[in-house]
BATI-205660 format. One record per residue (C-alpha): z, y negated, x; residue number from 0; residue in one letter. Coordinates in pm, 1 decimal. Example, Ala and Ser with C-alpha at 12.3 -4.5 7.8 and 13.67 -1.06 7.14 Angstrom:
w:780.0	v:450.0	u:1230.0	nr:0	rest:a
w:714.0	v:106.0	u:1367.0	nr:1	rest:s
***
This chain:
w:15660.2	v:-15514.0	u:21484.4	nr:0	rest:m
w:15759.1	v:-15657.0	u:21822.4	nr:1	rest:g
w:15917.1	v:-15963.5	u:21792.4	nr:2	rest:k
w:15797.0	v:-16059.3	u:21478.4	nr:3	rest:n
w:16052.8	v:-15926.4	u:21221.8	nr:4	rest:g
w:15968.4	v:-15871.8	u:20857.3	nr:5	rest:p
w:16011.3	v:-16244.1	u:20764.0	nr:6	rest:e
w:15762.2	v:-16373.3	u:20970.0	nr:7	rest:e
w:15517.3	v:-16084.6	u:20879.3	nr:8	rest:i
w:15263.5	v:-16177.2	u:20575.4	nr:9	rest:d
w:15291.8	v:-15897.5	u:20332.8	nr:10	rest:a
w:15366.9	v:-15841.8	u:20001.2	nr:11	rest:a
w:15753.2	v:-15665.7	u:19909.3	nr:12	rest:p
w:15451.6	v:-15372.1	u:19799.5	nr:13	rest:e
w:15367.5	v:-15348.7	u:20114.4	nr:14	rest:d
w:15641.6	v:-15259.6	u:20261.3	nr:15	rest:y
w:15702.4	v:-14949.5	u:19985.5	nr:16	rest:e
w:15396.3	v:-14839.4	u:20048.8	nr:17	rest:r
w:15468.1	v:-14800.2	u:20464.9	nr:18	rest:v
w:15841.1	v:-14661.4	u:20367.4	nr:19	rest:i
w:15663.0	v:-14406.7	u:20119.2	nr:20	rest:a
w:15396.9	v:-14335.5	u:20421.5	nr:21	rest:w
w:15698.3	v:-14282.0	u:20672.7	nr:22	rest:c
w:15883.0	v:-14044.2	u:20467.7	nr:23	rest:h
w:15596.0	v:-13827.7	u:20410.6	nr:24	rest:e
w:15476.5	v:-13747.9	u:20712.6	nr:25	rest:h
w:15860.0	v:-13726.3	u:20819.7	nr:26	rest:n
w:15956.3	v:-14041.2	u:21022.0	nr:27	rest:y
w:16188.6	v:-14133.9	u:20794.0	nr:28	rest:l
w:16395.7	v:-13799.3	u:20791.3	nr:29	rest:d
w:16761.6	v:-13821.0	u:20776.4	nr:30	rest:d
w:16843.4	v:-13468.6	u:20818.7	nr:31	rest:h
w:16592.6	v:-13457.5	u:21131.7	nr:32	rest:r
w:16782.4	v:-13785.8	u:21248.2	nr:33	rest:f
w:17122.0	v:-13630.8	u:21192.9	nr:34	rest:v
w:17048.7	v:-13307.8	u:21381.5	nr:35	rest:s
w:16890.6	v:-13424.3	u:21633.3	nr:36	rest:r
w:17205.0	v:-13691.4	u:21678.6	nr:37	rest:f
w:17434.2	v:-13391.2	u:21671.8	nr:38	rest:i
w:17254.8	v:-13184.4	u:21945.9	nr:39	rest:a
w:17217.6	v:-13489.6	u:22155.6	nr:40	rest:s
w:17558.2	v:-13630.2	u:22156.9	nr:41	rest:r
w:17692.4	v:-13248.2	u:22193.2	nr:42	rest:s
w:17517.2	v:-13217.2	u:22545.5	nr:43	rest:r
w:17741.9	v:-13545.2	u:22603.3	nr:44	rest:k
w:18040.1	v:-13382.9	u:22585.8	nr:45	rest:g
w:18103.8	v:-13548.8	u:22227.8	nr:46	rest:y
w:18293.2	v:-13266.1	u:21987.0	nr:47	rest:g
w:18238.1	v:-13237.6	u:21618.2	nr:48	rest:p
w:18525.6	v:-13478.4	u:21502.5	nr:49	rest:a
w:18380.9	v:-13792.8	u:21684.2	nr:50	rest:r
w:17997.0	v:-13709.3	u:21634.8	nr:51	rest:i
w:18109.4	v:-13683.7	u:21286.2	nr:52	rest:r
w:18289.9	v:-14050.6	u:21285.2	nr:53	rest:q
w:18001.1	v:-14169.2	u:21480.8	nr:54	rest:e
w:17761.9	v:-14069.8	u:21173.5	nr:55	rest:l
w:17995.4	v:-14216.2	u:20946.6	nr:56	rest:n
w:17979.5	v:-14530.8	u:21096.9	nr:57	rest:q
w:17593.0	v:-14540.4	u:21085.5	nr:58	rest:k
w:17615.4	v:-14460.1	u:20683.2	nr:59	rest:g
w:17486.9	v:-14144.6	u:20698.1	nr:60	rest:i
w:17607.3	v:-13931.0	u:20385.0	nr:61	rest:a
w:17901.3	v:-13680.2	u:20441.8	nr:62	rest:r
w:17667.4	v:-13427.0	u:20260.1	nr:63	rest:e
w:17409.4	v:-13505.6	u:20508.3	nr:64	rest:a
w:17673.5	v:-13509.0	u:20775.7	nr:65	rest:i
w:17849.7	v:-13154.2	u:20668.3	nr:66	rest:e
w:17506.1	v:-12979.9	u:20653.7	nr:67	rest:r
w:17416.2	v:-13064.0	u:20965.7	nr:68	rest:a
w:17695.5	v:-12947.1	u:21106.5	nr:69	rest:m
w:17690.8	v:-12619.9	u:20937.1	nr:70	rest:r
w:17312.4	v:-12560.5	u:21049.0	nr:71	rest:e
w:17397.7	v:-12655.5	u:21384.8	nr:72	rest:c
w:17416.9	v:-12375.3	u:21692.6	nr:73	rest:e
w:17643.4	v:-12525.0	u:21858.2	nr:74	rest:i
w:17939.6	v:-12351.1	u:22014.0	nr:75	rest:e
w:18210.0	v:-12572.1	u:21970.7	nr:76	rest:w
w:18488.2	v:-12384.9	u:22128.3	nr:77	rest:l
w:18266.6	v:-12287.5	u:22442.5	nr:78	rest:r
w:18196.0	v:-12684.6	u:22500.6	nr:79	rest:l
w:18548.5	v:-12763.5	u:22505.7	nr:80	rest:a
w:18608.7	v:-12482.0	u:22721.8	nr:81	rest:r
w:18321.3	v:-12612.1	u:22971.3	nr:82	rest:e
w:18410.1	v:-12988.6	u:22937.9	nr:83	rest:t
w:18752.9	v:-12919.6	u:22980.0	nr:84	rest:g
w:18832.9	v:-13095.1	u:22693.4	nr:85	rest:d
w:19064.7	v:-12965.6	u:22444.3	nr:86	rest:p
w:19016.6	v:-13235.5	u:22156.6	nr:87	rest:q
w:18636.5	v:-13152.1	u:22135.6	nr:88	rest:i
w:18737.0	v:-12911.1	u:21914.3	nr:89	rest:w
***
C-alpha cells in the first residue's frame, strides 16, 4: 500500500474482506507458517523456547498455535544451548 493507509484508499469494506480471503486462500496469511518461520529465525539468533514463546504471545499469537509449532519444530534446544554457551536457552 505504500504510504497510503487503508483510510486513504477509496474501497468498500467488502473489498478488504475479499482481499483478506484471497490472501488466506493463497497462504499469504497463515499463522502456522508465520509461527514456524519465526521460531526458526529466532532460534538461529540463539533465542530459546521461553523467549520465543514470550515474543509470540506479545504478537497476539494463540497459545495453541505456538505450542503446536514448538512441538513440530526440529530444533535441538539442548544442543543450541551448548553451542551458544547460554544455559538459559533450555
